[in-house]
mmCIF file of the N, C-alpha and C atoms, coordinates in Angstrom:
data_MODEL
# 
_entry.id   MODEL 
# 
loop_
_atom_site.group_PDB 
_atom_site.id 
_atom_site.type_symbol 
_atom_site.label_atom_id 
_atom_site.label_alt_id 
_atom_site.label_comp_id 
_atom_site.label_asym_id 
_atom_site.label_entity_id 
_atom_site.label_seq_id 
_atom_site.pdbx_PDB_ins_code 
_atom_site.Cartn_x 
_atom_site.Cartn_y 
_atom_site.Cartn_z 
_atom_site.occupancy 
_atom_site.B_iso_or_equiv 
_atom_site.pdbx_formal_charge 
_atom_site.auth_seq_id 
_atom_site.auth_comp_id 
_atom_site.auth_asym_id 
_atom_site.auth_atom_id 
_atom_site.pdbx_PDB_model_num 
ATOM 1   N N  . MET A 1 1  ? -19.995 -17.322 12.333 1.00 0.00 ? 1  MET A N  1 
ATOM 2   C CA . MET A 1 1  ? -20.197 -16.120 11.539 1.00 0.00 ? 1  MET A CA 1 
ATOM 3   C C  . MET A 1 1  ? -20.200 -16.505 10.057 1.00 0.00 ? 1  MET A C  1 
ATOM 4   N N  . ALA A 1 2  ? -21.141 -16.000 9.314  1.00 0.00 ? 2  ALA A N  1 
ATOM 5   C CA . ALA A 1 2  ? -21.264 -16.315 7.898  1.00 0.00 ? 2  ALA A CA 1 
ATOM 6   C C  . ALA A 1 2  ? -20.091 -15.749 7.100  1.00 0.00 ? 2  ALA A C  1 
ATOM 7   N N  . VAL A 1 3  ? -19.797 -16.398 5.986  1.00 0.00 ? 3  VAL A N  1 
ATOM 8   C CA . VAL A 1 3  ? -18.697 -15.967 5.124  1.00 0.00 ? 3  VAL A CA 1 
ATOM 9   C C  . VAL A 1 3  ? -18.906 -14.527 4.677  1.00 0.00 ? 3  VAL A C  1 
ATOM 10  N N  . HIS A 1 4  ? -20.134 -14.166 4.362  1.00 0.00 ? 4  HIS A N  1 
ATOM 11  C CA . HIS A 1 4  ? -20.435 -12.794 3.921  1.00 0.00 ? 4  HIS A CA 1 
ATOM 12  C C  . HIS A 1 4  ? -20.048 -11.777 4.989  1.00 0.00 ? 4  HIS A C  1 
ATOM 13  N N  . GLN A 1 5  ? -20.350 -12.082 6.237  1.00 0.00 ? 5  GLN A N  1 
ATOM 14  C CA . GLN A 1 5  ? -20.014 -11.169 7.328  1.00 0.00 ? 5  GLN A CA 1 
ATOM 15  C C  . GLN A 1 5  ? -18.509 -11.060 7.497  1.00 0.00 ? 5  GLN A C  1 
ATOM 16  N N  . MET A 1 6  ? -17.795 -12.152 7.350  1.00 0.00 ? 6  MET A N  1 
ATOM 17  C CA . MET A 1 6  ? -16.334 -12.124 7.454  1.00 0.00 ? 6  MET A CA 1 
ATOM 18  C C  . MET A 1 6  ? -15.739 -11.298 6.322  1.00 0.00 ? 6  MET A C  1 
ATOM 19  N N  . LYS A 1 7  ? -16.301 -11.426 5.135  1.00 0.00 ? 7  LYS A N  1 
ATOM 20  C CA . LYS A 1 7  ? -15.809 -10.651 3.991  1.00 0.00 ? 7  LYS A CA 1 
ATOM 21  C C  . LYS A 1 7  ? -15.981 -9.153  4.250  1.00 0.00 ? 7  LYS A C  1 
ATOM 22  N N  . ARG A 1 8  ? -17.106 -8.778  4.848  1.00 0.00 ? 8  ARG A N  1 
ATOM 23  C CA . ARG A 1 8  ? -17.341 -7.366  5.171  1.00 0.00 ? 8  ARG A CA 1 
ATOM 24  C C  . ARG A 1 8  ? -16.303 -6.856  6.163  1.00 0.00 ? 8  ARG A C  1 
ATOM 25  N N  . LEU A 1 9  ? -15.848 -7.718  7.055  1.00 0.00 ? 9  LEU A N  1 
ATOM 26  C CA . LEU A 1 9  ? -14.848 -7.327  8.046  1.00 0.00 ? 9  LEU A CA 1 
ATOM 27  C C  . LEU A 1 9  ? -13.463 -7.204  7.426  1.00 0.00 ? 9  LEU A C  1 
ATOM 28  N N  . PHE A 1 10 ? -13.085 -8.178  6.604  1.00 0.00 ? 10 PHE A N  1 
ATOM 29  C CA . PHE A 1 10 ? -11.728 -8.206  6.066  1.00 0.00 ? 10 PHE A CA 1 
ATOM 30  C C  . PHE A 1 10 ? -11.573 -7.532  4.711  1.00 0.00 ? 10 PHE A C  1 
ATOM 31  N N  . GLU A 1 11 ? -12.685 -7.315  4.015  1.00 0.00 ? 11 GLU A N  1 
ATOM 32  C CA . GLU A 1 11 ? -12.668 -6.628  2.724  1.00 0.00 ? 11 GLU A CA 1 
ATOM 33  C C  . GLU A 1 11 ? -13.812 -5.615  2.674  1.00 0.00 ? 11 GLU A C  1 
ATOM 34  N N  . PRO A 1 12 ? -13.791 -4.640  3.587  1.00 0.00 ? 12 PRO A N  1 
ATOM 35  C CA . PRO A 1 12 ? -14.911 -3.697  3.654  1.00 0.00 ? 12 PRO A CA 1 
ATOM 36  C C  . PRO A 1 12 ? -15.007 -2.813  2.408  1.00 0.00 ? 12 PRO A C  1 
ATOM 37  N N  . LYS A 1 13 ? -16.239 -2.593  1.998  1.00 0.00 ? 13 LYS A N  1 
ATOM 38  C CA . LYS A 1 13 ? -16.493 -1.681  0.885  1.00 0.00 ? 13 LYS A CA 1 
ATOM 39  C C  . LYS A 1 13 ? -16.779 -0.266  1.390  1.00 0.00 ? 13 LYS A C  1 
ATOM 40  N N  . HIS A 1 14 ? -17.089 -0.164  2.684  1.00 0.00 ? 14 HIS A N  1 
ATOM 41  C CA . HIS A 1 14 ? -17.415 1.138   3.271  1.00 0.00 ? 14 HIS A CA 1 
ATOM 42  C C  . HIS A 1 14 ? -16.889 1.177   4.704  1.00 0.00 ? 14 HIS A C  1 
ATOM 43  N N  . VAL A 1 15 ? -15.993 2.111   4.950  1.00 0.00 ? 15 VAL A N  1 
ATOM 44  C CA . VAL A 1 15 ? -15.353 2.270   6.256  1.00 0.00 ? 15 VAL A CA 1 
ATOM 45  C C  . VAL A 1 15 ? -15.773 3.610   6.852  1.00 0.00 ? 15 VAL A C  1 
ATOM 46  N N  . ALA A 1 16 ? -16.068 3.621   8.143  1.00 0.00 ? 16 ALA A N  1 
ATOM 47  C CA . ALA A 1 16 ? -16.368 4.874   8.849  1.00 0.00 ? 16 ALA A CA 1 
ATOM 48  C C  . ALA A 1 16 ? -15.276 5.120   9.881  1.00 0.00 ? 16 ALA A C  1 
ATOM 49  N N  . LEU A 1 17 ? -14.823 6.358   9.942  1.00 0.00 ? 17 LEU A N  1 
ATOM 50  C CA . LEU A 1 17 ? -13.864 6.781   10.961 1.00 0.00 ? 17 LEU A CA 1 
ATOM 51  C C  . LEU A 1 17 ? -14.602 7.717   11.909 1.00 0.00 ? 17 LEU A C  1 
ATOM 52  N N  . LEU A 1 18 ? -14.740 7.308   13.148 1.00 0.00 ? 18 LEU A N  1 
ATOM 53  C CA . LEU A 1 18 ? -15.472 8.069   14.151 1.00 0.00 ? 18 LEU A CA 1 
ATOM 54  C C  . LEU A 1 18 ? -14.482 8.842   15.013 1.00 0.00 ? 18 LEU A C  1 
ATOM 55  N N  . GLY A 1 19 ? -14.532 10.153  14.931 1.00 0.00 ? 19 GLY A N  1 
ATOM 56  C CA . GLY A 1 19 ? -13.651 10.991  15.732 1.00 0.00 ? 19 GLY A CA 1 
ATOM 57  C C  . GLY A 1 19 ? -12.534 11.618  14.928 1.00 0.00 ? 19 GLY A C  1 
ATOM 58  N N  . VAL A 1 20 ? -12.821 12.048  13.706 1.00 0.00 ? 20 VAL A N  1 
ATOM 59  C CA . VAL A 1 20 ? -11.787 12.681  12.882 1.00 0.00 ? 20 VAL A CA 1 
ATOM 60  C C  . VAL A 1 20 ? -11.669 14.159  13.218 1.00 0.00 ? 20 VAL A C  1 
ATOM 61  N N  . SER A 1 21 ? -10.529 14.707  12.858 1.00 0.00 ? 21 SER A N  1 
ATOM 62  C CA . SER A 1 21 ? -10.231 16.108  13.135 1.00 0.00 ? 21 SER A CA 1 
ATOM 63  C C  . SER A 1 21 ? -9.364  16.655  12.014 1.00 0.00 ? 21 SER A C  1 
ATOM 64  N N  . GLN A 1 22 ? -9.436  17.954  11.812 1.00 0.00 ? 22 GLN A N  1 
ATOM 65  C CA . GLN A 1 22 ? -8.554  18.627  10.853 1.00 0.00 ? 22 GLN A CA 1 
ATOM 66  C C  . GLN A 1 22 ? -7.123  18.697  11.386 1.00 0.00 ? 22 GLN A C  1 
ATOM 67  N N  . ASP A 1 23 ? -6.958  18.432  12.679 1.00 0.00 ? 23 ASP A N  1 
ATOM 68  C CA . ASP A 1 23 ? -5.648  18.489  13.338 1.00 0.00 ? 23 ASP A CA 1 
ATOM 69  C C  . ASP A 1 23 ? -4.783  17.327  12.869 1.00 0.00 ? 23 ASP A C  1 
ATOM 70  N N  . LYS A 1 24 ? -3.685  17.642  12.179 1.00 0.00 ? 24 LYS A N  1 
ATOM 71  C CA . LYS A 1 24 ? -2.815  16.618  11.600 1.00 0.00 ? 24 LYS A CA 1 
ATOM 72  C C  . LYS A 1 24 ? -2.144  15.732  12.642 1.00 0.00 ? 24 LYS A C  1 
ATOM 73  N N  . SER A 1 25 ? -2.100  16.173  13.888 1.00 0.00 ? 25 SER A N  1 
ATOM 74  C CA . SER A 1 25 ? -1.460  15.366  14.930 1.00 0.00 ? 25 SER A CA 1 
ATOM 75  C C  . SER A 1 25 ? -2.414  14.345  15.549 1.00 0.00 ? 25 SER A C  1 
ATOM 76  N N  . LYS A 1 26 ? -3.689  14.421  15.234 1.00 0.00 ? 26 LYS A N  1 
ATOM 77  C CA . LYS A 1 26 ? -4.704  13.524  15.815 1.00 0.00 ? 26 LYS A CA 1 
ATOM 78  C C  . LYS A 1 26 ? -4.797  12.207  15.038 1.00 0.00 ? 26 LYS A C  1 
ATOM 79  N N  . SER A 1 27 ? -5.183  11.168  15.733 1.00 0.00 ? 27 SER A N  1 
ATOM 80  C CA . SER A 1 27 ? -5.224  9.829   15.134 1.00 0.00 ? 27 SER A CA 1 
ATOM 81  C C  . SER A 1 27 ? -6.233  9.706   13.997 1.00 0.00 ? 27 SER A C  1 
ATOM 82  N N  . GLY A 1 28 ? -7.361  10.412  14.081 1.00 0.00 ? 28 GLY A N  1 
ATOM 83  C CA . GLY A 1 28 ? -8.352  10.337  13.016 1.00 0.00 ? 28 GLY A CA 1 
ATOM 84  C C  . GLY A 1 28 ? -7.814  10.845  11.691 1.00 0.00 ? 28 GLY A C  1 
ATOM 85  N N  . TYR A 1 29 ? -7.114  11.958  11.739 1.00 0.00 ? 29 TYR A N  1 
ATOM 86  C CA . TYR A 1 29 ? -6.500  12.528  10.538 1.00 0.00 ? 29 TYR A CA 1 
ATOM 87  C C  . TYR A 1 29 ? -5.460  11.557  9.980  1.00 0.00 ? 29 TYR A C  1 
ATOM 88  N N  . GLN A 1 30 ? -4.623  11.035  10.856 1.00 0.00 ? 30 GLN A N  1 
ATOM 89  C CA . GLN A 1 30 ? -3.558  10.127  10.435 1.00 0.00 ? 30 GLN A CA 1 
ATOM 90  C C  . GLN A 1 30 ? -4.118  8.822   9.871  1.00 0.00 ? 30 GLN A C  1 
ATOM 91  N N  . PHE A 1 31 ? -5.176  8.308   10.478 1.00 0.00 ? 31 PHE A N  1 
ATOM 92  C CA . PHE A 1 31 ? -5.800  7.070   9.999  1.00 0.00 ? 31 PHE A CA 1 
ATOM 93  C C  . PHE A 1 31 ? -6.350  7.286   8.592  1.00 0.00 ? 31 PHE A C  1 
ATOM 94  N N  . LEU A 1 32 ? -7.021  8.409   8.375  1.00 0.00 ? 32 LEU A N  1 
ATOM 95  C CA . LEU A 1 32 ? -7.555  8.715   7.046  1.00 0.00 ? 32 LEU A CA 1 
ATOM 96  C C  . LEU A 1 32 ? -6.423  8.799   6.035  1.00 0.00 ? 32 LEU A C  1 
ATOM 97  N N  . GLN A 1 33 ? -5.349  9.467   6.375  1.00 0.00 ? 33 GLN A N  1 
ATOM 98  C CA . GLN A 1 33 ? -4.220  9.587   5.458  1.00 0.00 ? 33 GLN A CA 1 
ATOM 99  C C  . GLN A 1 33 ? -3.624  8.222   5.132  1.00 0.00 ? 33 GLN A C  1 
ATOM 100 N N  . SER A 1 34 ? -3.624  7.314   6.103  1.00 0.00 ? 34 SER A N  1 
ATOM 101 C CA . SER A 1 34 ? -3.125  5.953   5.863  1.00 0.00 ? 34 SER A CA 1 
ATOM 102 C C  . SER A 1 34 ? -4.018  5.206   4.880  1.00 0.00 ? 34 SER A C  1 
ATOM 103 N N  . LEU A 1 35 ? -5.331  5.366   5.021  1.00 0.00 ? 35 LEU A N  1 
ATOM 104 C CA . LEU A 1 35 ? -6.250  4.734   4.071  1.00 0.00 ? 35 LEU A CA 1 
ATOM 105 C C  . LEU A 1 35 ? -6.020  5.265   2.656  1.00 0.00 ? 35 LEU A C  1 
ATOM 106 N N  . ILE A 1 36 ? -5.851  6.563   2.549  1.00 0.00 ? 36 ILE A N  1 
ATOM 107 C CA . ILE A 1 36 ? -5.634  7.188   1.247  1.00 0.00 ? 36 ILE A CA 1 
ATOM 108 C C  . ILE A 1 36 ? -4.297  6.736   0.657  1.00 0.00 ? 36 ILE A C  1 
ATOM 109 N N  . ALA A 1 37 ? -3.245  6.767   1.463  1.00 0.00 ? 37 ALA A N  1 
ATOM 110 C CA . ALA A 1 37 ? -1.913  6.359   0.998  1.00 0.00 ? 37 ALA A CA 1 
ATOM 111 C C  . ALA A 1 37 ? -1.874  4.878   0.621  1.00 0.00 ? 37 ALA A C  1 
ATOM 112 N N  . GLY A 1 38 ? -2.689  4.073   1.292  1.00 0.00 ? 38 GLY A N  1 
ATOM 113 C CA . GLY A 1 38 ? -2.759  2.647   1.003  1.00 0.00 ? 38 GLY A CA 1 
ATOM 114 C C  . GLY A 1 38 ? -3.676  2.312   -0.163 1.00 0.00 ? 38 GLY A C  1 
ATOM 115 N N  . ASN A 1 39 ? -4.186  3.349   -0.838 1.00 0.00 ? 39 ASN A N  1 
ATOM 116 C CA . ASN A 1 39 ? -5.058  3.192   -2.011 1.00 0.00 ? 39 ASN A CA 1 
ATOM 117 C C  . ASN A 1 39 ? -6.343  2.425   -1.714 1.00 0.00 ? 39 ASN A C  1 
ATOM 118 N N  . TYR A 1 40 ? -6.904  2.644   -0.532 1.00 0.00 ? 40 TYR A N  1 
ATOM 119 C CA . TYR A 1 40 ? -8.202  2.036   -0.225 1.00 0.00 ? 40 TYR A CA 1 
ATOM 120 C C  . TYR A 1 40 ? -9.199  2.534   -1.252 1.00 0.00 ? 40 TYR A C  1 
ATOM 121 N N  . LYS A 1 41 ? -9.889  1.605   -1.897 1.00 0.00 ? 41 LYS A N  1 
ATOM 122 C CA . LYS A 1 41 ? -10.796 1.944   -3.006 1.00 0.00 ? 41 LYS A CA 1 
ATOM 123 C C  . LYS A 1 41 ? -12.258 2.062   -2.590 1.00 0.00 ? 41 LYS A C  1 
ATOM 124 N N  . GLY A 1 42 ? -12.580 1.693   -1.359 1.00 0.00 ? 42 GLY A N  1 
ATOM 125 C CA . GLY A 1 42 ? -13.962 1.739   -0.924 1.00 0.00 ? 42 GLY A CA 1 
ATOM 126 C C  . GLY A 1 42 ? -14.396 3.138   -0.499 1.00 0.00 ? 42 GLY A C  1 
ATOM 127 N N  . LYS A 1 43 ? -15.603 3.209   -0.021 1.00 0.00 ? 43 LYS A N  1 
ATOM 128 C CA . LYS A 1 43 ? -16.199 4.453   0.461  1.00 0.00 ? 43 LYS A CA 1 
ATOM 129 C C  . LYS A 1 43 ? -15.718 4.722   1.887  1.00 0.00 ? 43 LYS A C  1 
ATOM 130 N N  . ILE A 1 44 ? -15.466 5.985   2.195  1.00 0.00 ? 44 ILE A N  1 
ATOM 131 C CA . ILE A 1 44 ? -15.039 6.389   3.537  1.00 0.00 ? 44 ILE A CA 1 
ATOM 132 C C  . ILE A 1 44 ? -16.012 7.447   4.047  1.00 0.00 ? 44 ILE A C  1 
ATOM 133 N N  . SER A 1 45 ? -16.541 7.232   5.236  1.00 0.00 ? 45 SER A N  1 
ATOM 134 C CA . SER A 1 45 ? -17.396 8.225   5.887  1.00 0.00 ? 45 SER A CA 1 
ATOM 135 C C  . SER A 1 45 ? -16.698 8.690   7.163  1.00 0.00 ? 45 SER A C  1 
ATOM 136 N N  . LEU A 1 46 ? -16.824 9.974   7.436  1.00 0.00 ? 46 LEU A N  1 
ATOM 137 C CA . LEU A 1 46 ? -16.139 10.572  8.572  1.00 0.00 ? 46 LEU A CA 1 
ATOM 138 C C  . LEU A 1 46 ? -17.130 11.169  9.557  1.00 0.00 ? 46 LEU A C  1 
ATOM 139 N N  . LEU A 1 47 ? -16.827 11.032  10.835 1.00 0.00 ? 47 LEU A N  1 
ATOM 140 C CA . LEU A 1 47 ? -17.622 11.638  11.897 1.00 0.00 ? 47 LEU A CA 1 
ATOM 141 C C  . LEU A 1 47 ? -16.694 12.480  12.757 1.00 0.00 ? 47 LEU A C  1 
ATOM 142 N N  . GLY A 1 48 ? -17.061 13.741  12.969 1.00 0.00 ? 48 GLY A N  1 
ATOM 143 C CA . GLY A 1 48 ? -16.250 14.640  13.792 1.00 0.00 ? 48 GLY A CA 1 
ATOM 144 C C  . GLY A 1 48 ? -17.081 15.782  14.326 1.00 0.00 ? 48 GLY A C  1 
ATOM 145 N N  . ARG A 1 49 ? -16.613 16.360  15.398 1.00 0.00 ? 49 ARG A N  1 
ATOM 146 C CA . ARG A 1 49 ? -17.360 17.455  16.052 1.00 0.00 ? 49 ARG A CA 1 
ATOM 147 C C  . ARG A 1 49 ? -17.482 18.715  15.213 1.00 0.00 ? 49 ARG A C  1 
ATOM 148 N N  . GLN A 1 50 ? -16.434 19.037  14.453 1.00 0.00 ? 50 GLN A N  1 
ATOM 149 C CA . GLN A 1 50 ? -16.385 20.336  13.784 1.00 0.00 ? 50 GLN A CA 1 
ATOM 150 C C  . GLN A 1 50 ? -17.034 20.362  12.411 1.00 0.00 ? 50 GLN A C  1 
ATOM 151 N N  . GLY A 1 51 ? -17.318 19.205  11.846 1.00 0.00 ? 51 GLY A N  1 
ATOM 152 C CA . GLY A 1 51 ? -17.916 19.189  10.522 1.00 0.00 ? 51 GLY A CA 1 
ATOM 153 C C  . GLY A 1 51 ? -16.951 19.676  9.464  1.00 0.00 ? 51 GLY A C  1 
ATOM 154 N N  . GLY A 1 52 ? -17.479 20.089  8.343  1.00 0.00 ? 52 GLY A N  1 
ATOM 155 C CA . GLY A 1 52 ? -16.651 20.562  7.239  1.00 0.00 ? 52 GLY A CA 1 
ATOM 156 C C  . GLY A 1 52 ? -16.242 19.422  6.329  1.00 0.00 ? 52 GLY A C  1 
ATOM 157 N N  . GLU A 1 53 ? -15.029 19.503  5.805  1.00 0.00 ? 53 GLU A N  1 
ATOM 158 C CA . GLU A 1 53 ? -14.492 18.494  4.908  1.00 0.00 ? 53 GLU A CA 1 
ATOM 159 C C  . GLU A 1 53 ? -13.071 18.148  5.294  1.00 0.00 ? 53 GLU A C  1 
ATOM 160 N N  . LEU A 1 54 ? -12.662 16.946  4.948  1.00 0.00 ? 54 LEU A N  1 
ATOM 161 C CA . LEU A 1 54 ? -11.294 16.507  5.144  1.00 0.00 ? 54 LEU A CA 1 
ATOM 162 C C  . LEU A 1 54 ? -10.944 15.613  3.965  1.00 0.00 ? 54 LEU A C  1 
ATOM 163 N N  . ALA A 1 55 ? -9.895  15.969  3.246  1.00 0.00 ? 55 ALA A N  1 
ATOM 164 C CA . ALA A 1 55 ? -9.466  15.231  2.050  1.00 0.00 ? 55 ALA A CA 1 
ATOM 165 C C  . ALA A 1 55 ? -10.609 15.097  1.041  1.00 0.00 ? 55 ALA A C  1 
ATOM 166 N N  . GLY A 1 56 ? -11.443 16.133  0.957  1.00 0.00 ? 56 GLY A N  1 
ATOM 167 C CA . GLY A 1 56 ? -12.549 16.130  0.008  1.00 0.00 ? 56 GLY A CA 1 
ATOM 168 C C  . GLY A 1 56 ? -13.763 15.329  0.447  1.00 0.00 ? 56 GLY A C  1 
ATOM 169 N N  . LEU A 1 57 ? -13.728 14.799  1.668  1.00 0.00 ? 57 LEU A N  1 
ATOM 170 C CA . LEU A 1 57 ? -14.849 14.016  2.200  1.00 0.00 ? 57 LEU A CA 1 
ATOM 171 C C  . LEU A 1 57 ? -15.604 14.829  3.236  1.00 0.00 ? 57 LEU A C  1 
ATOM 172 N N  . PRO A 1 58 ? -16.933 14.760  3.235  1.00 0.00 ? 58 PRO A N  1 
ATOM 173 C CA . PRO A 1 58 ? -17.693 15.494  4.252  1.00 0.00 ? 58 PRO A CA 1 
ATOM 174 C C  . PRO A 1 58 ? -17.485 14.865  5.632  1.00 0.00 ? 58 PRO A C  1 
ATOM 175 N N  . ILE A 1 59 ? -17.438 15.713  6.642  1.00 0.00 ? 59 ILE A N  1 
ATOM 176 C CA . ILE A 1 59 ? -17.365 15.241  8.019  1.00 0.00 ? 59 ILE A CA 1 
ATOM 177 C C  . ILE A 1 59 ? -18.747 15.429  8.629  1.00 0.00 ? 59 ILE A C  1 
ATOM 178 N N  . TYR A 1 60 ? -19.398 14.314  8.944  1.00 0.00 ? 60 TYR A N  1 
ATOM 179 C CA . TYR A 1 60 ? -20.711 14.347  9.576  1.00 0.00 ? 60 TYR A CA 1 
ATOM 180 C C  . TYR A 1 60 ? -20.527 14.684  11.060 1.00 0.00 ? 60 TYR A C  1 
ATOM 181 N N  . THR A 1 61 ? -21.460 15.427  11.611 1.00 0.00 ? 61 THR A N  1 
ATOM 182 C CA . THR A 1 61 ? -21.362 15.799  13.028 1.00 0.00 ? 61 THR A CA 1 
ATOM 183 C C  . THR A 1 61 ? -22.286 14.977  13.914 1.00 0.00 ? 61 THR A C  1 
ATOM 184 N N  . SER A 1 62 ? -23.118 14.164  13.309 1.00 0.00 ? 62 SER A N  1 
ATOM 185 C CA . SER A 1 62 ? -24.029 13.300  14.075 1.00 0.00 ? 62 SER A CA 1 
ATOM 186 C C  . SER A 1 62 ? -23.950 11.879  13.528 1.00 0.00 ? 62 SER A C  1 
ATOM 187 N N  . ILE A 1 63 ? -23.874 10.931  14.425 1.00 0.00 ? 63 ILE A N  1 
ATOM 188 C CA . ILE A 1 63 ? -23.832 9.529   13.996 1.00 0.00 ? 63 ILE A CA 1 
ATOM 189 C C  . ILE A 1 63 ? -25.101 9.148   13.233 1.00 0.00 ? 63 ILE A C  1 
ATOM 190 N N  . ASP A 1 64 ? -26.194 9.820   13.518 1.00 0.00 ? 64 ASP A N  1 
ATOM 191 C CA . ASP A 1 64 ? -27.457 9.555   12.826 1.00 0.00 ? 64 ASP A CA 1 
ATOM 192 C C  . ASP A 1 64 ? -27.416 9.958   11.358 1.00 0.00 ? 64 ASP A C  1 
ATOM 193 N N  . ASP A 1 65 ? -26.473 10.841  10.983 1.00 0.00 ? 65 ASP A N  1 
ATOM 194 C CA . ASP A 1 65 ? -26.364 11.304  9.607  1.00 0.00 ? 65 ASP A CA 1 
ATOM 195 C C  . ASP A 1 65 ? -25.457 10.433  8.739  1.00 0.00 ? 65 ASP A C  1 
ATOM 196 N N  . LEU A 1 66 ? -24.713 9.510   9.362  1.00 0.00 ? 66 LEU A N  1 
ATOM 197 C CA . LEU A 1 66 ? -23.822 8.645   8.596  1.00 0.00 ? 66 LEU A CA 1 
ATOM 198 C C  . LEU A 1 66 ? -24.632 7.746   7.660  1.00 0.00 ? 66 LEU A C  1 
ATOM 199 N N  . PRO A 1 67 ? -24.096 7.425   6.482  1.00 0.00 ? 67 PRO A N  1 
ATOM 200 C CA . PRO A 1 67 ? -24.788 6.504   5.581  1.00 0.00 ? 67 PRO A CA 1 
ATOM 201 C C  . PRO A 1 67 ? -24.996 5.150   6.260  1.00 0.00 ? 67 PRO A C  1 
ATOM 202 N N  . PRO A 1 68 ? -26.034 4.423   5.884  1.00 0.00 ? 68 PRO A N  1 
ATOM 203 C CA . PRO A 1 68 ? -26.382 3.183   6.580  1.00 0.00 ? 68 PRO A CA 1 
ATOM 204 C C  . PRO A 1 68 ? -25.595 1.940   6.156  1.00 0.00 ? 68 PRO A C  1 
ATOM 205 N N  . ASP A 1 69 ? -24.828 2.012   5.094  1.00 0.00 ? 69 ASP A N  1 
ATOM 206 C CA . ASP A 1 69 ? -24.200 0.805   4.540  1.00 0.00 ? 69 ASP A CA 1 
ATOM 207 C C  . ASP A 1 69 ? -22.753 0.579   4.994  1.00 0.00 ? 69 ASP A C  1 
ATOM 208 N N  . ILE A 1 70 ? -22.403 0.998   6.184  1.00 0.00 ? 70 ILE A N  1 
ATOM 209 C CA . ILE A 1 70 ? -21.030 0.884   6.699  1.00 0.00 ? 70 ILE A CA 1 
ATOM 210 C C  . ILE A 1 70 ? -20.720 -0.573  7.048  1.00 0.00 ? 70 ILE A C  1 
ATOM 211 N N  . ASP A 1 71 ? -19.582 -1.048  6.562  1.00 0.00 ? 71 ASP A N  1 
ATOM 212 C CA . ASP A 1 71 ? -19.135 -2.409  6.862  1.00 0.00 ? 71 ASP A CA 1 
ATOM 213 C C  . ASP A 1 71 ? -18.307 -2.448  8.154  1.00 0.00 ? 71 ASP A C  1 
ATOM 214 N N  . VAL A 1 72 ? -17.405 -1.482  8.308  1.00 0.00 ? 72 VAL A N  1 
ATOM 215 C CA . VAL A 1 72 ? -16.510 -1.442  9.465  1.00 0.00 ? 72 VAL A CA 1 
ATOM 216 C C  . VAL A 1 72 ? -16.394 -0.002  9.945  1.00 0.00 ? 72 VAL A C  1 
ATOM 217 N N  . ALA A 1 73 ? -16.484 0.190   11.256 1.00 0.00 ? 73 ALA A N  1 
ATOM 218 C CA . ALA A 1 73 ? -16.301 1.518   11.851 1.00 0.00 ? 73 ALA A CA 1 
ATOM 219 C C  . ALA A 1 73 ? -15.127 1.455   12.818 1.00 0.00 ? 73 ALA A C  1 
ATOM 220 N N  . PHE A 1 74 ? -14.245 2.431   12.721 1.00 0.00 ? 74 PHE A N  1 
ATOM 221 C CA . PHE A 1 74 ? -13.106 2.549   13.620 1.00 0.00 ? 74 PHE A CA 1 
ATOM 222 C C  . PHE A 1 74 ? -13.385 3.678   14.601 1.00 0.00 ? 74 PHE A C  1 
ATOM 223 N N  . ASN A 1 75 ? -13.445 3.332   15.866 1.00 0.00 ? 75 ASN A N  1 
ATOM 224 C CA . ASN A 1 75 ? -13.729 4.307   16.907 1.00 0.00 ? 75 ASN A CA 1 
ATOM 225 C C  . ASN A 1 75 ? -12.425 4.961   17.355 1.00 0.00 ? 75 ASN A C  1 
ATOM 226 N N  . LEU A 1 76 ? -12.247 6.208   16.973 1.00 0.00 ? 76 LEU A N  1 
ATOM 227 C CA . LEU A 1 76 ? -11.077 6.977   17.344 1.00 0.00 ? 76 LEU A CA 1 
ATOM 228 C C  . LEU A 1 76 ? -11.408 8.039   18.364 1.00 0.00 ? 76 LEU A C  1 
ATOM 229 N N  . LEU A 1 77 ? -12.578 7.898   18.964 1.00 0.00 ? 77 LEU A N  1 
ATOM 230 C CA . LEU A 1 77 ? -13.046 8.820   20.003 1.00 0.00 ? 77 LEU A CA 1 
ATOM 231 C C  . LEU A 1 77 ? -12.466 8.425   21.361 1.00 0.00 ? 77 LEU A C  1 
ATOM 232 N N  . GLY A 1 78 ? -12.400 9.381   22.259 1.00 0.00 ? 78 GLY A N  1 
ATOM 233 C CA . GLY A 1 78 ? -12.003 9.090   23.619 1.00 0.00 ? 78 GLY A CA 1 
ATOM 234 C C  . GLY A 1 78 ? -13.153 8.448   24.364 1.00 0.00 ? 78 GLY A C  1 
ATOM 235 N N  . PRO A 1 79 ? -12.883 7.892   25.550 1.00 0.00 ? 79 PRO A N  1 
ATOM 236 C CA . PRO A 1 79 ? -13.923 7.209   26.318 1.00 0.00 ? 79 PRO A CA 1 
ATOM 237 C C  . PRO A 1 79 ? -15.145 8.086   26.633 1.00 0.00 ? 79 PRO A C  1 
ATOM 238 N N  . ALA A 1 80 ? -14.941 9.339   26.954 1.00 0.00 ? 80 ALA A N  1 
ATOM 239 C CA . ALA A 1 80 ? -16.058 10.219  27.301 1.00 0.00 ? 80 ALA A CA 1 
ATOM 240 C C  . ALA A 1 80 ? -17.002 10.412  26.105 1.00 0.00 ? 80 ALA A C  1 
ATOM 241 N N  . GLN A 1 81 ? -16.446 10.597  24.912 1.00 0.00 ? 81 GLN A N  1 
ATOM 242 C CA . GLN A 1 81 ? -17.264 10.806  23.719 1.00 0.00 ? 81 GLN A CA 1 
ATOM 243 C C  . GLN A 1 81 ? -17.931 9.511   23.271 1.00 0.00 ? 81 GLN A C  1 
ATOM 244 N N  . THR A 1 82 ? -17.314 8.388   23.476 1.00 0.00 ? 82 THR A N  1 
ATOM 245 C CA . THR A 1 82 ? -17.871 7.107   23.056 1.00 0.00 ? 82 THR A CA 1 
ATOM 246 C C  . THR A 1 82 ? -19.171 6.816   23.778 1.00 0.00 ? 82 THR A C  1 
ATOM 247 N N  . ARG A 1 83 ? -19.271 7.176   25.030 1.00 0.00 ? 83 ARG A N  1 
ATOM 248 C CA . ARG A 1 83 ? -20.509 6.951   25.781 1.00 0.00 ? 83 ARG A CA 1 
ATOM 249 C C  . ARG A 1 83 ? -21.680 7.703   25.185 1.00 0.00 ? 83 ARG A C  1 
ATOM 250 N N  . GLU A 1 84 ? -21.407 8.823   24.522 1.00 0.00 ? 84 GLU A N  1 
ATOM 251 C CA . GLU A 1 84 ? -22.472 9.635   23.934 1.00 0.00 ? 84 GLU A CA 1 
ATOM 252 C C  . GLU A 1 84 ? -23.107 8.952   22.738 1.00 0.00 ? 84 GLU A C  1 
ATOM 253 N N  . LEU A 1 85 ? -22.422 8.037   22.084 1.00 0.00 ? 85 LEU A N  1 
ATOM 254 C CA . LEU A 1 85 ? -22.963 7.359   20.903 1.00 0.00 ? 85 LEU A CA 1 
ATOM 255 C C  . LEU A 1 85 ? -24.055 6.453   21.357 1.00 0.00 ? 85 LEU A C  1 
# 
């Protein structure tokens, strides 16, 4: 794997969270809060069924609508929803 690709993995400039929710007890919400609390300085894109906003970030409802420059995506979806991607 090229050094550039490794850098994107370990020092991502753009992270996507797949499966976020407004529900504070869900892992997507908690993961986002951890990124914010950890002062992550990169771009964050969110994917969730309900849309809207979370922490001032838009929640995309379709994976096709996510920006194309994502370095790392965290799949927080259940197995049934993951197959749909």
